[in-house]
VOPAGU-2260 file (C-alpha; in pm, 1 decimal, decimal comma):
REM VOPAGU-2260
SITE   aa  ch    i         X         Y         Z
SITE  MET   A    0   -8329,7    8433,7   10138,5
SITE  GLY   A    1   -8424,5    8607,8   10438,9
SITE  ALA   A    2   -8801,5    8532,4   10390,4
SITE  LEU   A    3   -8729,7    8168,8   10371,2
SITE  ALA   A    4   -8524,1    8176,9   10684,0
SITE  ALA   A    5   -8822,7    8308,4   10872,2
SITE  THR   A    6   -9024,9    8004,0   10814,6
SITE  THR   A    7   -8986,5    7648,2   10962,0
SITE  GLY   A    8   -8887,2    7512,4   10627,6
SITE  ALA   A    9   -9170,2    7273,6   10627,1
SITE  MET   A   10   -9396,4    7252,9   10336,9
SITE  PRO   A   11   -9770,0    7350,4   10383,6
SITE  ALA   A   12   -9966,2    7035,3   10484,8
SITE  ILE   A   13  -10159,5    6868,7   10194,0
SITE  PRO   A   14  -10487,0    6736,2   10320,1
SITE  ALA   A   15  -10502,3    6369,1   10333,8
SITE  MET   A   16  -10767,8    6218,8   10103,8
SITE  ALA   A   17  -10866,2    5862,4   10117,3
SITE  ALA   A   18  -11154,8    5665,7    9977,1
SITE  THR   A   19  -11265,4    5344,0   10123,1
SITE  ILE   A   20  -11293,0    5066,2    9877,5
SITE  ASN   A   21  -11514,2    4772,0   10007,0
SITE  ILE   A   22  -11434,7    4424,5    9865,1
SITE  PRO   A   23  -11684,9    4172,3    9980,4
SITE  GLY   A   24  -11538,9    3895,9   10198,8
SITE  LEU   A   25  -11213,0    4075,1   10212,8
SITE  GLY   A   26  -11278,9    4400,6   10387,6
SITE  ASN   A   27  -11251,9    4774,2   10354,7
SITE  PHE   A   28  -10926,3    4934,3   10215,2
SITE  ASP   A   29  -10853,3    5307,6   10261,9
SITE  VAL   A   30  -10686,2    5412,3    9933,1
SITE  PRO   A   31  -10545,1    5768,0    9906,6
SITE  VAL   A   32  -10699,6    5938,5    9608,0
SITE  PRO   A   33  -10753,0    6293,2    9498,6
SITE  GLN   A   34  -11083,2    6448,2    9583,4
SITE  GLU   A   35  -11209,3    6448,1    9226,5
SITE  TYR   A   36  -11200,5    6067,8    9219,4
SITE  GLU   A   37  -11420,6    6019,1    9538,0
SITE  ALA   A   38  -11742,0    5999,2    9325,9
SITE  PRO   A   39  -11604,8    5728,0    9088,6
SITE  VAL   A   40  -11478,2    5543,7    9396,7
SITE  GLN   A   41  -11832,5    5553,5    9535,8
SITE  GLN   A   42  -11984,5    5432,0    9214,7
SITE  LEU   A   43  -11740,2    5141,1    9204,7
SITE  ASN   A   44  -11825,7    5033,5    9544,0
SITE  GLN   A   45  -12211,5    5047,9    9450,9
SITE  GLN   A   46  -12117,6    4846,9    9132,4
SITE  ILE   A   47  -11945,2    4585,6    9328,8
SITE  GLN   A   48  -12232,1    4559,1    9573,8
SITE  GLN   A   49  -12477,6    4536,8    9285,7
SITE  ALA   A   50  -12273,1    4251,9    9125,1
SITE  VAL   A   51  -12236,7    4052,5    9439,7
SITE  SER   A   52  -12619,7    4097,9    9518,7
SITE  ALA   A   53  -12706,2    3977,3    9174,4
SITE  MET   A   54  -12498,9    3655,1    9209,7
SITE  PRO   A   55  -12688,2    3349,4    9272,0
SITE  ASN   A   56  -12687,5    3249,2    9641,6
SITE  ALA   A   57  -12486,0    3561,7    9706,0
SITE  GLN   A   58  -12299,9    3583,4   10030,2
SITE  ALA   A   59  -11964,0    3712,0   10126,6
SITE  PRO   A   60  -11705,1    3442,3   10204,0
SITE  ALA   A   61  -11606,6    3397,1   10543,5
SITE  PRO   A   62  -11270,1    3560,9   10625,8
SITE  GLN   A   63  -10975,4    3311,6   10658,6
SITE  ALA   A   64  -10710,2    3339,4   10908,4
SITE  ALA   A   65  -10403,3    3536,3   10788,4
SITE  ALA   A   66  -10043,7    3538,1   10900,8
SITE  PRO   A   67   -9974,0    3802,6   11179,9
SITE  GLY   A   68   -9954,1    4141,8   11027,3
SITE  MET   A   69  -10104,9    4015,7   10685,9
SITE  PRO   A   70  -10448,2    4106,0   10569,3
SITE  SER   A   71  -10695,9    3815,4   10539,5
SITE  MET   A   72  -10722,5    3705,8   10178,3
SITE  PRO   A   73  -11006,4    3470,5   10119,7
SITE  ASN   A   74  -11000,3    3285,4    9795,5
SITE  LEU   A   75  -11250,1    3518,8    9625,9
SITE  PHE   A   76  -11193,3    3377,3    9286,9
SITE  GLN   A   77  -11248,7    3020,8    9367,5
SITE  GLN   A   78  -11429,0    2849,0    9094,0
SITE  GLN   A   79  -11478,1    2497,3    9000,4
SITE  ALA   A   80  -11235,4    2388,5    8736,4
SITE  PRO   A   81  -11409,4    2343,5    8400,9
SITE  SER   A   82  -11476,4    1966,5    8315,1
SITE  ALA   A   83  -11354,2    1792,1    8012,8
SITE  SER   A   84  -11693,8    1829,8    7847,7
SITE  ASP   A   85  -11711,2    2208,4    7910,8
SITE  ILE   A   86  -11362,4    2236,8    7748,3
SITE  ALA   A   87  -11467,0    2007,5    7456,0
SITE  LEU   A   88  -11797,0    2211,6    7410,5
SITE  ASP   A   89  -11605,0    2543,3    7400,4
SITE  ALA   A   90  -11359,4    2408,7    7154,1
SITE  ALA   A   91  -11642,0    2281,3    6935,7
SITE  LYS   A   92  -11799,1    2633,1    6955,6
SITE  SER   A   93  -11485,4    2786,3    6825,7
SITE  LYS   A   94  -11544,8    2572,2    6500,3
SITE  VAL   A   95  -11884,5    2697,2    6417,2
SITE  GLY   A   96  -11873,8    2785,7    6052,1
SITE  ALA   A   97  -11601,8    2529,7    5952,9
SITE  MET   A   98  -11700,7    2320,8    5665,3
SITE  TYR   A   99  -11811,7    1957,1    5670,5
SITE  SER   A  100  -11571,7    1714,0    5498,7
SITE  TRP   A  101  -11620,9    1347,1    5509,2
SITE  GLY   A  102  -11346,5    1177,1    5714,2
SITE  ALA   A  103  -11193,8    1503,1    5847,5
SITE  ALA   A  104  -11100,4    1556,0    6204,5
SITE  GLY   A  105  -10990,8    1913,3    6203,3
SITE  PRO   A  106  -10854,4    2150,8    6261,3
SITE  ARG   A  107  -11008,5    2320,1    5949,6
SITE  ASN   A  108  -11279,4    2087,9    5824,4
SITE  PHE   A  109  -11472,5    1811,6    6014,7
SITE  ASP   A  110  -11717,1    1520,2    5980,4
SITE  CYS   A  111  -11951,8    1465,4    6266,5
SITE  SER   A  112  -11739,9    1221,5    6475,5
SITE  GLY   A  113  -11426,4    1404,1    6380,3
SITE  LEU   A  114  -11549,6    1720,6    6537,4
SITE  VAL   A  115  -11643,6    1527,8    6866,2
SITE  GLN   A  116  -11295,6    1354,6    6864,9
SITE  TRP   A  117  -11117,3    1689,2    6803,9
SITE  ALA   A  118  -11311,8    1875,8    7060,2
SITE  TYR   A  119  -11246,2    1626,9    7335,3
SITE  ARG   A  120  -10872,6    1615,5    7230,1
SITE  GLN   A  121  -10858,3    1980,5    7321,6
SITE  ALA   A  122  -10969,6    1872,5    7667,1
SITE  GLY   A  123  -10702,6    1605,3    7683,4
SITE  VAL   A  124  -10947,3    1321,3    7639,5
SITE  GLU   A  125  -10886,7    1076,1    7354,0
SITE  LEU   A  126  -11201,7     930,5    7188,6
SITE  PRO   A  127  -11228,2     676,2    6925,2
SITE  ARG   A  128  -11287,2     810,6    6565,1
SITE  THR   A  129  -11637,2     688,9    6451,6
SITE  SER   A  130  -11980,0     778,7    6567,7
SITE  PHE   A  131  -12045,1     403,7    6650,5
SITE  GLU   A  132  -11730,4     369,4    6852,8
SITE  GLN   A  133  -11813,4     706,7    7034,4
SITE  SER   A  134  -12147,2     571,5    7118,4
SITE  HIS   A  135  -11988,9     327,2    7358,4
SITE  VAL   A  136  -11765,2     563,6    7557,6
SITE  GLY   A  137  -11840,1     726,4    7894,1
SITE  ALA   A  138  -12142,0     678,4    8087,0
SITE  PRO   A  139  -12499,7     654,3    7940,2
SITE  VAL   A  140  -12723,5     956,2    8005,0
SITE  ALA   A  141  -13108,9     996,8    7970,6
SITE  PHE   A  142  -13235,7    1273,4    7738,8
SITE  GLN   A  143  -13394,8    1470,3    8021,2
SITE  ASN   A  144  -13044,4    1463,1    8210,8
SITE  LEU   A  145  -12835,3    1585,7    7921,3
SITE  GLN   A  146  -12577,4    1849,5    8017,9
SITE  PRO   A  147  -12377,6    2076,1    7775,5
SITE  GLY   A  148  -12082,4    1875,6    7646,8
SITE  ASP   A  149  -12245,5    1536,2    7639,8
SITE  ILE   A  150  -12202,1    1320,2    7332,1
SITE  VAL   A  151  -12531,3    1265,1    7157,2
SITE  VAL   A  152  -12555,6     988,4    6894,8
SITE  THR   A  153  -12847,3    1026,7    6641,4
SITE  ALA   A  154  -12946,9     890,9    6288,2
SITE  ASN   A  155  -12958,7     518,9    6395,3
SITE  GLY   A  156  -12603,1     541,8    6533,8
SITE  GLY   A  157  -12463,9     704,4    6221,4
SITE  HIS   A  158  -12440,7    1071,8    6331,9
SITE  VAL   A  159  -12291,7    1230,3    6645,1
SITE  GLY   A  160  -12257,1    1586,8    6809,2
SITE  LEU   A  161  -12217,8    1748,3    7129,8
SITE  TYR   A  162  -12524,2    1865,0    7337,0
SITE  ALA   A  163  -12505,3    2247,1    7349,6
SITE  GLY   A  164  -12788,2    2312,0    7600,2
SITE  ASP   A  165  -13138,2    2452,7    7527,0
SITE  GLY   A  166  -13242,8    2152,7    7301,4
SITE  LYS   A  167  -12959,4    2218,5    7058,2
SITE  LEU   A  168  -12680,1    1976,8    6909,9
SITE  LEU   A  169  -12364,0    2120,5    6799,3
SITE  ASN   A  170  -12242,1    1912,2    6513,0
SITE  ALA   A  171  -12087,1    1884,5    6162,9
SITE  VAL   A  172  -12408,0    1786,2    5977,2
SITE  GLN   A  173  -12329,9    1700,0    5616,3
SITE  SER   A  174  -12147,1    1769,9    5314,1
SITE  GLY   A  175  -12178,9    2137,1    5199,7
SITE  GLU   A  176  -12287,9    2251,2    5543,2
SITE  PRO   A  177  -12075,5    2423,8    5808,5
SITE  VAL   A  178  -12057,5    2307,8    6171,8
SITE  SER   A  179  -12371,2    2450,1    6335,2
SITE  TYR   A  180  -12641,8    2422,2    6593,2
SITE  THR   A  181  -12942,1    2193,9    6510,6
SITE  PRO   A  182  -13243,5    2127,1    6702,9
SITE  LEU   A  183  -13246,1    1807,0    6924,0
SITE  ARG   A  184  -13549,6    1613,6    7024,2
SITE  PRO   A  185  -13573,2    1303,4    7238,4
SITE  ASP   A  186  -13706,8    1075,8    6938,2
SITE  MET   A  187  -13367,1    1148,5    6752,1
SITE  VAL   A  188  -13135,3    1026,1    7010,2
SITE  VAL   A  189  -12992,2     664,0    6997,1
SITE  THR   A  190  -12778,9     720,9    7296,1
SITE  ALA   A  191  -12608,4     996,4    7486,3
SITE  ARG   A  192  -12281,8     953,0    7679,4
SITE  ARG   A  193  -12118,2    1165,5    7949,2
SITE  ILE   A  194  -11739,6    1163,8    7959,7
SITE  VAL   A  195  -11660,2    1156,5    8330,3
């Protein structure tokens, strides 16, 4: 016990280690980390910078005013909410491989207009049931202005699908075939409609 009494009672100082993590648009944060993690932290900072640089129109958001004593927290994750057509197309994509069945409107089997109606219902939009009725909803769109999720009516008005981008139509084609992507050419289109 005598040896202990000879000391001040203080523990030896542990060197303070901190790594700086840079979050673009938010700032630098010194985070205490053991020395063995300094290299991974530097790699993380490099990856963040590379990801930000690779983004189209990459620029750090301007800092927003913060309450006194609070760090500035710009909305780094501000994104445009998905449109009804985005949600509908994603829903239809989830049904690739589902079998065609005349008169079916999901959730396991579909005919062409049933797939479109079901997909838009997932986005909170009620569409009529038949391809003919669907050819009159929304706003007309020229072929060269098609966007993914637009409704495309083909086959003299007797078939409908969702434009999937890259010249492809996502549709329930015919009996015996699953929901799939098929090529789309301008001469096939009777009308295209955009739900706004």
